[in-house]
KEKE-3310 file (N, C-alpha, C; in steps of 0.2 Angstrom, whole numbers, plus 5000, padded with zeros to 4 digits):
npx = (5004:5004:4999:4987:4971:4961:4944:4935:4923:4915:4910:4920:4922:4920:4931:4941:4938:4941:4954:4961:4961:4972:4983:4983:4984:4996:5005:5003:5007:5021:5028:5020:5011:5000:4986:4973:4957:4947:4934:4934:4940:4941:4954:4964:4965:4973:4986:5002:5003:5012:5011:5004:5004:4999:4986:4970:4958:4941:4931:4917:4909:4912:4906:4903:4913:4925:4924:4925:4939:4945:4942:4949:4962:4962:4960:4972:4982:4981:4977:4980:4971:4956:4948:4932:4925:4915:4897:4889:4883:4893:4906:4905:4903:4916:4924:4919:4922:4935:4946:4953:4962:4957:4942:4934:4920:4905:4889:4879:4882:4877:4883:4888:4887:4897:4908:4923:4922:4909:4904:4894:4886:4881:4872:4872:4875:4883:4896:4910:4911:4924:4928:4919:4923:4936:4932:4932:4944:4948:4952:4965:4970:4969:4966:4964:4970:4959:4959:4958:4970:4978:4991:4997:5008:5025:5023:5010:5009:5018:5010:5000:5007:5009:4997:4997:5004:4999:4989:4974:4957:4948:4933:4921:4907:4898:4888:4884:4871:4856:4850:4861:4868:4874:4864:4865:4864:4868:4881:4886:4883:4893:4905:4905:4907:4921:4929:4942:4950:4959:4950:4947:4937:4932:4930:4922:4923:4909:4904:4906:4897:4889:4899:4903:4892:4891:4903:4899:4887:4892:4902:4915:4932:4943:4942:4942:4938:4942:4936:4936:4949:4959:4965:4960:4971:4978:4969:4968:4981:4981:4971:4976:4985:4976:4968:4955:4944:4929:4915:4903:4893:4901:4912:4923:4924:4930:4942:4948:4949:4958:4970:4971:4967:4961:4943:4927:4911:4895:4880:4866:4852:4857:4864:4877:4877:4876:4888:4898:4906:4918:4935:4947:4959:4956:4941:4924:4907:4892:4875:4857:4850:4838:4826:4820:4806:4807:4820:4833:4830:4835:4848:4858:4855:4844:4837:4829:4821:4809:4798:4799:4804:4817:4822:4832:4844:4843:4842:4854:4866)
npy = (4994:5010:5023:5032:5039:5048:5052:5064:5075:5082:5089:5098:5089:5077:5076:5075:5063:5054:5053:5042:5033:5038:5036:5022:5017:5022:5016:5003:5004:5011:5017:5023:5035:5046:5055:5067:5072:5087:5098:5115:5126:5117:5113:5118:5109:5099:5104:5104:5090:5076:5064:5064:5067:5076:5088:5089:5100:5104:5117:5122:5133:5135:5125:5115:5118:5117:5103:5097:5101:5094:5081:5079:5080:5069:5058:5059:5056:5043:5033:5019:5016:5022:5029:5032:5041:5050:5050:5054:5062:5070:5066:5053:5052:5057:5047:5036:5040:5040:5032:5024:5009:5002:5004:5010:5012:5017:5009:5018:5028:5035:5030:5018:5006:5006:5004:4994:4988:4988:4995:4992:5005:5008:5017:5017:5004:5001:5003:5015:5030:5031:5017:5012:5019:5013:5000:5001:4999:4986:4975:4977:4982:4974:4976:4990:5005:5015:5028:5046:5058:5073:5085:5098:5111:5117:5131:5133:5128:5138:5149:5148:5147:5158:5158:5148:5149:5147:5135:5129:5129:5124:5128:5125:5132:5133:5126:5121:5116:5120:5111:5102:5109:5113:5122:5140:5145:5135:5133:5145:5142:5132:5138:5146:5137:5135:5145:5150:5146:5148:5152:5148:5152:5144:5144:5148:5164:5167:5163:5172:5181:5173:5168:5180:5184:5173:5176:5189:5186:5176:5183:5180:5181:5177:5174:5172:5175:5167:5165:5165:5169:5159:5147:5131:5121:5128:5129:5115:5113:5121:5114:5102:5103:5107:5107:5102:5099:5106:5102:5101:5089:5090:5097:5102:5092:5082:5087:5088:5074:5071:5075:5068:5074:5078:5077:5082:5079:5085:5078:5082:5082:5072:5056:5046:5033:5034:5034:5044:5048:5054:5050:5051:5046:5050:5054:5060:5057:5067:5067:5067:5058:5051:5042:5049:5050:5058:5058:5051:5066:5067:5063:5073:5084:5098:5115:5120:5115:5102:5101:5111:5112:5108:5098:5089:5095:5105:5097:5090:5087)
npz = (5000:4994:4992:5000:5004:5015:5018:5025:5027:5035:5051:5064:5075:5069:5061:5070:5076:5066:5066:5072:5061:5053:5062:5064:5051:5047:5055:5051:5037:5036:5026:5018:5008:5015:5013:5017:5016:5019:5023:5019:5032:5042:5041:5049:5060:5056:5053:5047:5050:5057:5052:5040:5022:5013:5013:5007:5002:5002:4996:5001:4998:4985:4978:4967:4958:4966:4969:4957:4954:4964:4962:4950:4954:4964:4955:4947:4957:4959:4969:4980:4990:4995:5009:5014:5025:5028:5025:5015:5000:4992:4996:4994:4980:4976:4980:4973:4960:4960:4955:4962:4968:4978:4986:5001:5012:5021:5022:5021:5013:4997:4987:4990:4983:4974:4980:4985:4997:5008:5023:5037:5046:5061:5073:5091:5094:5104:5102:5100:5090:5084:5084:5075:5064:5062:5058:5045:5040:5044:5036:5034:5047:5061:5075:5080:5088:5096:5100:5097:5090:5090:5084:5090:5086:5090:5090:5094:5107:5112:5111:5120:5132:5141:5148:5156:5168:5181:5190:5181:5175:5161:5152:5140:5135:5125:5111:5095:5094:5103:5112:5115:5124:5139:5151:5152:5165:5173:5170:5176:5189:5190:5188:5199:5209:5209:5216:5218:5208:5192:5178:5161:5147:5133:5115:5099:5090:5088:5100:5110:5116:5124:5133:5139:5146:5155:5163:5168:5176:5185:5192:5195:5200:5193:5180:5162:5146:5131:5119:5102:5102:5101:5090:5084:5087:5096:5106:5109:5114:5126:5133:5136:5148:5158:5174:5174:5160:5156:5146:5133:5124:5111:5099:5107:5117:5110:5106:5118:5121:5111:5115:5126:5138:5154:5157:5159:5154:5148:5145:5138:5129:5121:5121:5129:5124:5110:5105:5106:5116:5129:5127:5134:5147:5160:5162:5164:5164:5164:5167:5167:5180:5181:5170:5155:5145:5133:5130:5121:5111:5098:5087:5084:5092:5095:5090:5100:5115:5112:5120:5128:5142:5144:5153:5153:5153:5163:5175:5177:5189)
capx = (5000:5009:4995:4980:4967:4955:4939:4930:4921:4910:4912:4927:4922:4920:4937:4945:4936:4944:4962:4964:4963:4979:4988:4983:4986:5003:5008:5003:5011:5025:5031:5014:5009:4993:4983:4967:4952:4943:4930:4938:4938:4944:4961:4969:4966:4978:4991:5008:5002:5018:5009:5001:5009:4995:4979:4965:4952:4935:4928:4910:4906:4913:4904:4905:4920:4930:4923:4928:4946:4947:4941:4955:4968:4962:4961:4979:4986:4980:4977:4979:4966:4952:4944:4927:4922:4909:4892:4884:4883:4899:4912:4904:4905:4923:4926:4916:4925:4943:4950:4957:4962:4952:4937:4930:4915:4899:4884:4874:4883:4873:4888:4891:4887:4903:4914:4925:4920:4904:4903:4887:4887:4875:4872:4869:4877:4888:4903:4912:4912:4931:4928:4915:4927:4941:4930:4933:4951:4949:4955:4973:4972:4964:4965:4967:4969:4953:4960:4960:4976:4980:4998:4999:5015:5028:5020:5003:5011:5021:5005:4996:5011:5008:4991:4998:5008:4996:4984:4968:4952:4945:4926:4918:4900:4893:4887:4879:4864:4854:4849:4867:4872:4872:4861:4869:4863:4871:4888:4887:4884:4899:4910:4905:4910:4928:4930:4949:4953:4959:4945:4947:4931:4934:4924:4923:4921:4902:4902:4909:4892:4888:4905:4903:4886:4893:4907:4895:4883:4896:4906:4921:4937:4949:4939:4944:4935:4946:4932:4938:4956:4963:4963:4959:4976:4980:4964:4970:4987:4979:4967:4981:4987:4971:4966:4949:4940:4921:4913:4896:4894:4902:4919:4929:4925:4934:4948:4951:4951:4964:4976:4971:4966:4955:4937:4920:4907:4888:4876:4859:4847:4860:4866:4883:4876:4876:4895:4902:4908:4925:4940:4952:4959:4953:4935:4918:4900:4887:4869:4852:4850:4831:4825:4815:4803:4808:4827:4836:4826:4838:4855:4862:4852:4839:4838:4826:4818:4803:4793:4799:4806:4824:4824:4838:4849:4843:4842:4860:4869)
capy = (5000:5016:5029:5031:5045:5047:5058:5066:5082:5084:5095:5098:5083:5071:5075:5072:5056:5050:5053:5035:5030:5040:5033:5015:5016:5024:5011:4997:5005:5016:5021:5025:5042:5046:5061:5068:5077:5090:5104:5122:5128:5112:5111:5119:5103:5094:5108:5101:5084:5073:5057:5065:5070:5082:5090:5091:5105:5106:5123:5121:5139:5134:5118:5110:5120:5114:5096:5095:5101:5089:5075:5078:5079:5063:5053:5060:5053:5035:5030:5012:5015:5028:5027:5037:5041:5054:5045:5058:5062:5073:5062:5046:5054:5058:5040:5032:5041:5041:5027:5020:5002:4999:5010:5007:5017:5015:5007:5023:5032:5034:5027:5012:5001:5006:5002:4987:4985:4993:4993:4994:5010:5008:5021:5014:4997:5000:5005:5022:5031:5029:5010:5011:5021:5008:4995:5003:4997:4980:4971:4979:4983:4970:4978:4997:5010:5019:5035:5051:5061:5079:5087:5105:5113:5121:5138:5133:5128:5144:5154:5147:5146:5163:5157:5142:5150:5145:5130:5132:5125:5126:5127:5126:5132:5133:5121:5123:5114:5122:5105:5099:5114:5114:5128:5145:5146:5129:5135:5150:5138:5128:5143:5148:5131:5135:5152:5151:5143:5152:5148:5150:5150:5142:5144:5152:5171:5168:5161:5177:5184:5168:5168:5186:5183:5169:5180:5194:5183:5173:5188:5177:5186:5174:5171:5175:5173:5166:5164:5168:5171:5154:5142:5124:5117:5131:5127:5108:5113:5123:5109:5097:5104:5110:5103:5099:5103:5105:5102:5098:5084:5094:5097:5103:5086:5078:5091:5085:5067:5070:5077:5064:5078:5077:5079:5081:5080:5086:5075:5084:5079:5066:5051:5042:5026:5035:5032:5050:5050:5056:5044:5053:5041:5053:5057:5059:5059:5070:5067:5067:5051:5048:5042:5054:5047:5062:5059:5057:5068:5067:5061:5079:5090:5103:5122:5121:5109:5101:5101:5118:5112:5106:5095:5084:5100:5108:5092:5088:5090)
capz = (5000:4994:4992:5004:5005:5019:5016:5030:5025:5040:5056:5067:5079:5065:5058:5075:5077:5060:5066:5073:5055:5051:5066:5063:5044:5046:5059:5047:5031:5038:5021:5013:5007:5017:5012:5021:5013:5024:5021:5021:5039:5047:5039:5054:5064:5054:5051:5047:5054:5055:5048:5033:5017:5010:5015:5002:5005:4999:4998:5000:4995:4978:4979:4961:4955:4970:4969:4951:4955:4969:4958:4945:4958:4966:4950:4945:4962:4958:4976:4981:4994:4997:5014:5014:5032:5027:5023:5011:4993:4989:4998:4991:4973:4975:4981:4967:4954:4962:4951:4967:4967:4983:4989:5006:5015:5025:5018:5021:5007:4991:4981:4993:4978:4969:4984:4986:5004:5011:5030:5041:5051:5066:5079:5097:5095:5110:5099:5100:5083:5082:5083:5069:5059:5062:5055:5038:5038:5047:5032:5035:5054:5065:5082:5080:5094:5095:5103:5092:5092:5086:5085:5090:5084:5095:5090:5097:5114:5114:5111:5126:5138:5146:5151:5160:5174:5187:5188:5178:5172:5155:5151:5133:5137:5119:5106:5089:5095:5110:5117:5117:5128:5146:5152:5154:5172:5176:5169:5181:5195:5190:5189:5206:5213:5209:5217:5219:5202:5186:5173:5154:5143:5126:5110:5093:5090:5089:5107:5114:5120:5130:5138:5143:5150:5161:5167:5171:5180:5190:5196:5197:5200:5190:5174:5156:5139:5126:5113:5096:5102:5100:5085:5087:5090:5102:5111:5111:5118:5132:5137:5138:5154:5162:5179:5171:5155:5156:5139:5131:5119:5105:5097:5112:5120:5106:5106:5124:5120:5106:5119:5132:5143:5159:5154:5162:5148:5150:5140:5139:5125:5118:5126:5128:5120:5103:5104:5105:5123:5129:5127:5139:5152:5165:5160:5168:5160:5168:5163:5171:5182:5179:5163:5152:5139:5128:5129:5117:5106:5092:5087:5084:5096:5092:5091:5106:5118:5109:5125:5132:5149:5144:5159:5152:5154:5170:5180:5178:5195)
cpx = (5004:5005:4988:4977:4961:4951:4935:4928:4916:4912:4918:4927:4923:4927:4942:4944:4938:4951:4964:4965:4970:4984:4989:4986:4994:5007:5008:5007:5015:5028:5026:5013:5002:4991:4976:4963:4947:4939:4934:4935:4941:4951:4966:4970:4972:4985:4998:5008:5008:5017:5005:5006:5005:4988:4975:4960:4947:4932:4921:4906:4907:4912:4906:4911:4925:4930:4926:4936:4949:4947:4947:4961:4968:4963:4969:4983:4986:4981:4976:4973:4963:4947:4939:4924:4915:4904:4887:4887:4890:4905:4911:4905:4912:4926:4925:4920:4933:4948:4955:4957:4957:4948:4933:4926:4910:4894:4879:4876:4879:4877:4891:4892:4893:4909:4916:4923:4915:4903:4897:4889:4880:4876:4869:4870:4882:4895:4904:4912:4919:4931:4924:4919:4933:4939:4931:4940:4953:4953:4963:4975:4967:4962:4968:4966:4964:4954:4962:4966:4977:4988:4999:5006:5018:5025:5014:5005:5014:5015:5001:5000:5010:5001:4991:5003:5005:4991:4978:4963:4949:4937:4924:4911:4895:4893:4883:4872:4862:4853:4855:4871:4869:4870:4866:4870:4867:4879:4890:4888:4891:4905:4911:4907:4917:4930:4938:4953:4953:4955:4946:4941:4933:4928:4926:4921:4913:4900:4904:4903:4890:4893:4905:4897:4888:4898:4904:4891:4887:4900:4912:4927:4943:4946:4940:4941:4940:4943:4934:4946:4961:4961:4962:4965:4979:4975:4966:4976:4985:4975:4971:4983:4982:4970:4960:4947:4933:4919:4906:4898:4895:4910:4924:4930:4930:4941:4952:4953:4957:4970:4976:4970:4960:4949:4931:4915:4899:4884:4869:4854:4850:4862:4873:4883:4876:4883:4900:4905:4915:4929:4946:4953:4956:4946:4929:4912:4895:4880:4863:4851:4843:4830:4819:4812:4805:4816:4829:4830:4828:4845:4860:4860:4847:4840:4834:4823:4811:4797:4793:4802:4813:4826:4830:4844:4849:4843:4849:4863:4876)
cpy = (5006:5022:5028:5038:5043:5053:5058:5074:5085:5089:5093:5091:5077:5070:5072:5065:5051:5050:5046:5031:5032:5036:5026:5013:5017:5019:5004:4998:5012:5020:5024:5033:5042:5054:5061:5074:5080:5096:5110:5124:5123:5110:5113:5114:5099:5098:5105:5094:5079:5066:5058:5068:5076:5082:5092:5095:5106:5112:5123:5127:5139:5127:5114:5112:5116:5106:5093:5095:5096:5082:5074:5077:5072:5057:5053:5056:5046:5032:5023:5011:5022:5025:5033:5036:5044:5049:5049:5059:5064:5068:5055:5047:5054:5051:5036:5033:5042:5037:5024:5013:4999:5005:5007:5013:5013:5014:5013:5028:5030:5030:5021:5006:5001:5004:4995:4984:4991:4990:4996:4999:5010:5012:5017:5007:4996:5002:5013:5023:5030:5022:5009:5013:5016:5002:4995:5000:4990:4975:4971:4980:4980:4973:4985:5001:5015:5027:5040:5055:5067:5081:5094:5106:5117:5128:5138:5132:5135:5149:5154:5147:5152:5162:5151:5143:5148:5139:5133:5127:5128:5124:5129:5126:5131:5127:5124:5122:5116:5116:5101:5103:5114:5121:5134:5146:5140:5130:5140:5147:5135:5132:5145:5143:5131:5143:5154:5149:5148:5148:5152:5147:5149:5142:5148:5160:5172:5166:5167:5180:5179:5168:5174:5187:5179:5173:5185:5191:5179:5177:5185:5182:5184:5171:5175:5172:5173:5164:5168:5170:5166:5150:5135:5121:5121:5130:5120:5109:5116:5118:5104:5097:5107:5105:5099:5103:5101:5106:5099:5092:5087:5093:5098:5097:5082:5081:5088:5078:5066:5072:5072:5068:5077:5080:5077:5083:5080:5083:5077:5080:5073:5062:5048:5036:5028:5034:5038:5052:5051:5050:5046:5048:5044:5057:5055:5061:5062:5070:5066:5059:5048:5047:5046:5051:5051:5062:5052:5059:5069:5065:5067:5085:5094:5110:5124:5115:5108:5102:5107:5118:5111:5103:5091:5089:5102:5103:5089:5091:5086)
cpz = (5000:4994:4995:5005:5010:5018:5022:5030:5030:5045:5059:5071:5075:5062:5064:5076:5071:5061:5068:5066:5052:5055:5064:5056:5043:5050:5055:5040:5032:5032:5016:5013:5010:5017:5016:5017:5018:5020:5023:5028:5044:5046:5045:5059:5062:5051:5052:5051:5052:5052:5042:5028:5014:5013:5008:5005:5000:5001:4996:4997:4987:4976:4973:4958:4959:4970:4962:4951:4959:4965:4953:4949:4961:4961:4948:4950:4962:4965:4976:4985:4996:5003:5015:5021:5032:5023:5018:5004:4990:4990:4994:4983:4972:4975:4975:4961:4954:4958:4956:4966:4972:4986:4995:5009:5018:5020:5017:5015:5001:4986:4984:4988:4974:4974:4984:4992:5007:5018:5033:5046:5055:5072:5085:5097:5100:5108:5099:5092:5080:5080:5076:5063:5057:5058:5047:5036:5042:5043:5033:5042:5058:5071:5082:5086:5092:5097:5097:5095:5087:5088:5085:5089:5090:5096:5094:5105:5116:5115:5118:5133:5143:5150:5156:5166:5181:5185:5186:5176:5166:5154:5144:5134:5131:5115:5100:5090:5102:5115:5119:5122:5135:5148:5155:5162:5176:5175:5174:5187:5196:5191:5196:5211:5213:5210:5217:5212:5196:5181:5166:5150:5136:5121:5104:5095:5091:5096:5112:5119:5126:5135:5142:5148:5157:5165:5171:5177:5186:5195:5199:5196:5195:5183:5168:5150:5134:5119:5107:5096:5101:5094:5088:5090:5096:5108:5114:5116:5125:5136:5139:5145:5159:5168:5177:5165:5155:5149:5138:5126:5112:5104:5102:5116:5116:5105:5113:5124:5116:5110:5126:5139:5148:5157:5158:5156:5150:5144:5142:5135:5122:5123:5124:5123:5112:5101:5103:5112:5123:5129:5131:5144:5159:5163:5164:5164:5165:5164:5168:5173:5181:5172:5161:5146:5133:5126:5127:5112:5099:5092:5087:5088:5092:5094:5098:5109:5115:5114:5130:5139:5149:5151:5159:5154:5161:5176:5181:5184:5196)
residu = (UNK:UNK:UNK:UNK:UNK:UNK:UNK:UNK:UNK:UNK:UNK:UNK:UNK:UNK:UNK:UNK:UNK:UNK:UNK:UNK:UNK:UNK:UNK:UNK:UNK:UNK:UNK:UNK:UNK:UNK:UNK:UNK:UNK:UNK:UNK:UNK:UNK:UNK:UNK:UNK:UNK:UNK:UNK:UNK:UNK:UNK:UNK:UNK:UNK:UNK:UNK:UNK:UNK:UNK:UNK:UNK:UNK:UNK:UNK:UNK:UNK:UNK:UNK:UNK:UNK:UNK:UNK:UNK:UNK:UNK:UNK:UNK:UNK:UNK:UNK:UNK:UNK:UNK:UNK:UNK:UNK:UNK:UNK:UNK:UNK:UNK:UNK:UNK:UNK:UNK:UNK:UNK:UNK:UNK:UNK:UNK:UNK:UNK:UNK:UNK:UNK:UNK:UNK:UNK:UNK:UNK:UNK:UNK:UNK:UNK:UNK:UNK:UNK:UNK:UNK:UNK:UNK:UNK:UNK:UNK:UNK:UNK:UNK:UNK:UNK:UNK:UNK:UNK:UNK:UNK:UNK:UNK:UNK:UNK:UNK:UNK:UNK:UNK:UNK:UNK:UNK:UNK:UNK:UNK:UNK:UNK:UNK:UNK:UNK:UNK:UNK:UNK:UNK:UNK:UNK:UNK:UNK:UNK:UNK:UNK:UNK:UNK:UNK:UNK:UNK:UNK:UNK:UNK:UNK:UNK:UNK:UNK:UNK:UNK:UNK:UNK:UNK:UNK:UNK:UNK:UNK:UNK:UNK:UNK:UNK:UNK:UNK:UNK:UNK:UNK:UNK:UNK:UNK:UNK:UNK:UNK:UNK:UNK:UNK:UNK:UNK:UNK:UNK:UNK:UNK:UNK:UNK:UNK:UNK:UNK:UNK:UNK:UNK:UNK:UNK:UNK:UNK:UNK:UNK:UNK:UNK:UNK:UNK:UNK:UNK:UNK:UNK:UNK:UNK:UNK:UNK:UNK:UNK:UNK:UNK:UNK:UNK:UNK:UNK:UNK:UNK:UNK:UNK:UNK:UNK:UNK:UNK:UNK:UNK:UNK:UNK:UNK:UNK:UNK:UNK:UNK:UNK:UNK:UNK:UNK:UNK:UNK:UNK:UNK:UNK:UNK:UNK:UNK:UNK:UNK:UNK:UNK:UNK:UNK:UNK:UNK:UNK:UNK:UNK:UNK:UNK:UNK:UNK:UNK:UNK:UNK:UNK:UNK:UNK:UNK:UNK:UNK:UNK:UNK:UNK:UNK:UNK:UNK:UNK:UNK:UNK:UNK:UNK:UNK:UNK:UNK:UNK:UNK:UNK:UNK:UNK:UNK:UNK:UNK:UNK:UNK:UNK)
# end
């Protein structure tokens, strides 16, 4: 196996959960060229990755033009193996037309009939998503390590070093989906439970308003919002040495797992049984203790609680 392409064009967390494929394939084929295809905006996760040869980037804003350019490049590279982790149309199309010797992907892909190997993808079967991904390469790697791994560069560690002069806690309070997000009031309570600790709030620039609200309401003397101030690998570097990282069932949880950083994850409307729980050695899951007939209300969360009470979030203690 000389040339391998991994395709994962979904979101930040999905890319992180595909990194065990890089690790295990490189261990199995140490001399192989391994490339990785991501959507534009996620390439920072894999910047100068030591086990990748090239990054291919799909610019979704130039959807078909970018897809056509990528397809030409992929076909020119003549890969021995294309591993399609993404289960939707565009990634499947690139895989189907790749001219690769071997094409593998999940059965849910609309182009799975063109793959040499089509693997069943089943949520809630007791397996973590990284294990489901590793089933794609079982023909070559029988017992792969399921832990995700990222490689912040020296410049990323240098950037966060001034923040690490005293012990600290990281909190990532936001989520794309409302029902995946531990309620703002509960974050305030959590902050107030650590009156003497240095606390850093992590997130994107779009999370700044929420972080500022938490700061104002908590009246904590040692809290700082870093939302929009750190990139993904800088955030990962900071999380690695935190005393604890408090996160939702969202991308920061997987960032923490990729650094084997201590993690406390809040599961509101979603459940760990979906297979997206933290994989750090020191990790704790917080969820409502009683069963709710409405939970889970969906795989990815919703923009609001369908019943209006959001009990699955407010009842976590």
